[in-house]
C-alpha positions in Angstrom: 112.2 125.3 106.1 111.2 128.9 105.6 107.4 128.6 105.5 104.7 128.2 108.0 103.7 124.6 107.0 105.3 121.3 106.3 104.6 119.4 103.1 101.5 117.2 103.4 102.9 114.6 101.0 105.7 113.4 103.4 105.2 110.2 105.1 105.0 111.8 108.6 102.5 114.5 107.7 100.4 112.4 105.4 99.8 109.7 108.0 99.1 112.3 110.7 96.4 114.0 108.7 94.7 111.0 107.0 95.7 108.2 109.3 94.7 109.7 112.6 91.6 111.8 111.7 88.5 109.8 110.4 86.7 112.9 109.2 89.6 114.0 107.0 90.3 110.6 105.4 86.5 110.2 104.8 86.4 113.6 103.1 89.3 112.7 100.9 87.8 109.3 99.9 84.4 110.9 99.1 86.1 113.5 97.1 88.4 111.3 95.0 86.8 107.9 94.7 84.2 107.1 92.0 81.4 106.3 94.4 77.8 106.1 93.1 75.3 108.8 93.9 73.9 108.1 97.4 76.7 105.8 98.4 79.0 108.4 100.0 81.0 107.2 103.0 79.4 108.3 106.3 81.6 106.7 108.8 85.0 105.0 108.8 87.2 103.1 111.4 91.0 102.8 111.0 92.4 99.3 110.6 96.1 98.3 111.3 98.2 99.5 108.3 100.2 96.2 108.3 98.8 93.5 106.0 100.2 90.3 107.4 99.8 87.2 105.1 98.1 84.1 106.4 101.2 82.0 105.4 104.3 83.2 107.4 106.5 82.6 104.5 104.7 85.1 102.2 105.5 88.8 101.8 104.5 91.2 104.5 103.4 94.8 103.6 102.5 98.1 105.2 100.2 100.7 103.6 99.9 104.4 104.6 96.3 104.4 105.6 93.8 101.5 105.9 90.2 101.8 107.1 86.7 100.5 106.5 83.0 101.4 107.0 81.3 99.7 109.8 80.3 96.3 108.3 81.1 97.7 104.8 83.6 98.8 102.2 87.4 98.7 102.8 89.7 101.5 101.8 93.5 101.8 101.3 95.2 105.1 100.7 98.8 105.4 99.5 101.0 108.5 98.9 103.8 107.5 96.5 106.5 110.0 95.7 108.3 108.2 92.9 106.5 106.1 90.3 107.8 102.7 89.4 106.1 99.5 88.2 106.9 97.7 91.5 104.5 100.2 93.1 101.8 99.3 90.6 102.2 95.6 91.5 102.3 96.4 95.2 99.0 98.2 94.9 97.4 95.0 93.4 99.0 92.8 96.1 97.8 95.0 99.0 94.3 95.3 97.7 94.1 91.6 97.2 95.3 91.0 100.8 92.6 93.3 102.1 90.0 91.1 100.3 91.5 87.9 101.7 91.8 89.2 105.3 88.0 89.9 105.5 87.0 86.2 105.9 87.9 83.5 108.3 88.0 79.9 107.0 84.4 79.0 107.8 82.8 82.3 106.7 80.6 82.7 103.6 82.0 84.5 100.5 78.9 86.7 100.3 80.3 88.6 103.4 83.1 90.0 101.3 83.0 93.7 100.9 84.6 95.8 98.1 88.1 97.2 98.4 89.0 100.6 97.0 92.7 101.5 96.6 93.3 105.3 96.3 96.9 106.0 95.1 98.2 109.5 95.1 101.4 109.8 93.0 103.8 112.9 93.1 105.2 111.8 89.8 104.1 111.0 86.3 103.3 107.3 85.9 101.0 107.2 82.8 103.1 108.9 80.1 100.7 107.7 77.4 98.0 109.9 78.8 99.7 113.4 79.1 96.5 115.3 79.8 94.9 112.9 82.3 95.7 113.0 86.0 92.9 110.7 87.2 92.9 107.0 86.3 90.0 104.7 87.4 90.5 100.9 87.1 87.8 98.3 87.6 87.4 94.6 86.7 85.4 94.9 83.5 84.2 92.7 80.6 86.6 93.2 77.8 83.9 93.3 75.1 81.4 95.2 77.2 83.3 97.7 79.5 80.0 98.8 81.2 79.8 95.4 82.8 81.8 95.5 86.0 82.6 92.9 88.6 82.4 94.6 92.0 85.1 93.9 94.5 88.3 95.7 93.5 88.7 99.3 92.4 92.0 101.0 91.8 92.3 104.8 91.4 95.6 106.5 90.6 95.9 110.3 90.8 99.0 111.9 89.2 99.5 115.1 91.2 101.9 116.9 88.8 99.3 116.7 86.0 96.5 118.2 88.2 95.1 121.6 87.2 92.1 123.0 89.0 90.4 123.9 85.7 90.4 120.2 84.8 87.7 119.4 87.3 84.1 120.5 87.1 81.5 120.4 89.9 83.8 118.6 92.3 84.6 121.2 94.8 86.2 119.0 97.5 88.2 117.1 94.9 89.7 120.4 93.7 90.3 121.6 97.3 92.1 118.4 98.4 94.2 118.2 95.3 95.1 121.9 95.7 96.1 121.1 99.3 98.4 118.3 98.3 99.9 120.2 95.3 100.1 123.9 96.5 101.1 123.5 100.2 104.8 122.7 100.9 107.6 123.7 103.3 108.0 127.1 101.6 104.3 128.1 102.0 104.1 131.2 104.2 100.3 131.8 103.6 97.8 129.2 102.6 95.2 130.1 99.9 92.0 131.6 101.4 89.8 128.8 99.9 91.8 126.1 101.8 91.7 128.0 105.1 88.0 128.7 104.9 87.0 125.1 104.2 86.5 123.1 107.4 88.2 120.0 106.3 91.3 121.5 104.5 91.4 124.2 107.2 91.8 121.5 109.9 94.4 119.7 107.8 96.4 123.0 107.5 96.3 123.4 111.2 97.8 119.9 111.6 100.5 120.8 109.1 101.8 123.9 110.9 105.5 123.5 111.6 105.1 124.7 115.1 103.1 121.6 116.0 106.1 119.3 115.5 108.9 118.5 117.9 112.6 118.4 117.1 112.7 114.6 116.5 109.7 114.7 114.2 111.2 117.5 112.1 114.4 115.5 111.9 112.5 112.5 110.6 110.7 114.7 108.1 113.9 116.0 106.6 115.4 112.5 106.5 112.3 111.4 104.6 113.0 114.0 101.9 116.7 113.0 101.7 115.5 109.4 101.0 113.0 110.5 98.4 115.7 112.5 96.5 118.1 109.6 96.8 115.6 107.2 95.4 114.7 109.5 92.5 118.3 110.0 91.7 118.8 106.2 91.4 115.7 105.9 89.1 116.7 108.8 86.9 120.4 107.6 86.8 119.2 104.1 85.7 116.9 105.6 83.1 119.7 107.8 81.6 122.0 104.8 81.5 119.5 102.8 79.6 119.1 105.6 77.0 122.9 105.7 76.6 123.0 102.0 75.9 120.4 102.3 73.3 122.2 105.2 71.7 125.4 103.3 71.5 123.7 100.4 69.8 122.1 102.8 67.3 125.4 104.5 66.7 127.0 101.2 65.9 124.3 100.6 63.3 125.4 103.8 61.5 122.5 106.1 62.4 123.2 109.8 62.5 123.4 111.8 65.8 120.2 113.6 64.9 118.3 110.3 64.4 119.7 108.8 67.6 118.7 112.0 69.5 115.1 111.8 68.1 114.9 108.1 69.0 116.3 108.3 72.6 115.5 111.8 73.9 119.2 112.6 74.4 120.5 115.8 72.8 122.7 115.7 69.7 125.6 117.0 71.8 125.2 114.2 74.3 125.0 111.6 71.5 128.2 113.2 70.0 130.1 112.7 73.2 129.4 109.0 73.4 
């Protein structure tokens, strides 16, 4: 680790920044969520990150950050390094649990507050939208998409697709996404704009490597080992699937060039099968 900072996307650092500092997670949520004008978040309180089901036999889950406004909206923030469809399903499950846990058996449904799930992904999960990094999902009428049922809102942000010029008039969105995409363990000097802003400047101070003890740094490195191992398994399985498709196409008599075009393998790789 040659730089001055750690990477904010790691489990240890992300939770330390956004799971221990109400002002920072509030700034992130206000910057990235599709909140109506005049409905910005003014105060949050952290909730336990563990979402325990009412039925002991059901699945337990833990989120990165969970908080709520006093008597108001609930928020879940997740940092996901590798995209997979299980993560997509987990987001739905956790947001639904956050709805259910708001009411006791004898309480009125009108006490339910909306749940917003903000999901930051250090991977590409929406290949069909190559130029879109921000994905906002709501419960809408299929025929009239302007008619929304309030209660659940899902936002996915693909960090690799983010470019500062893609965002207009959203200064804090740009600063937080630059913080998450430009700062890593090789960063020796943070950009001036991030240092001068009170929120990102505070987050950078928390990220300084000198603030972590030996056991924390060991856990940090072990986290990246796991991320790389998981990514290797996913990529290995994806490659294996392409090979199986290529072999089937080869048995059908297609040329190497046609198979390469269909699978994404090179003609040389197809030729070796």
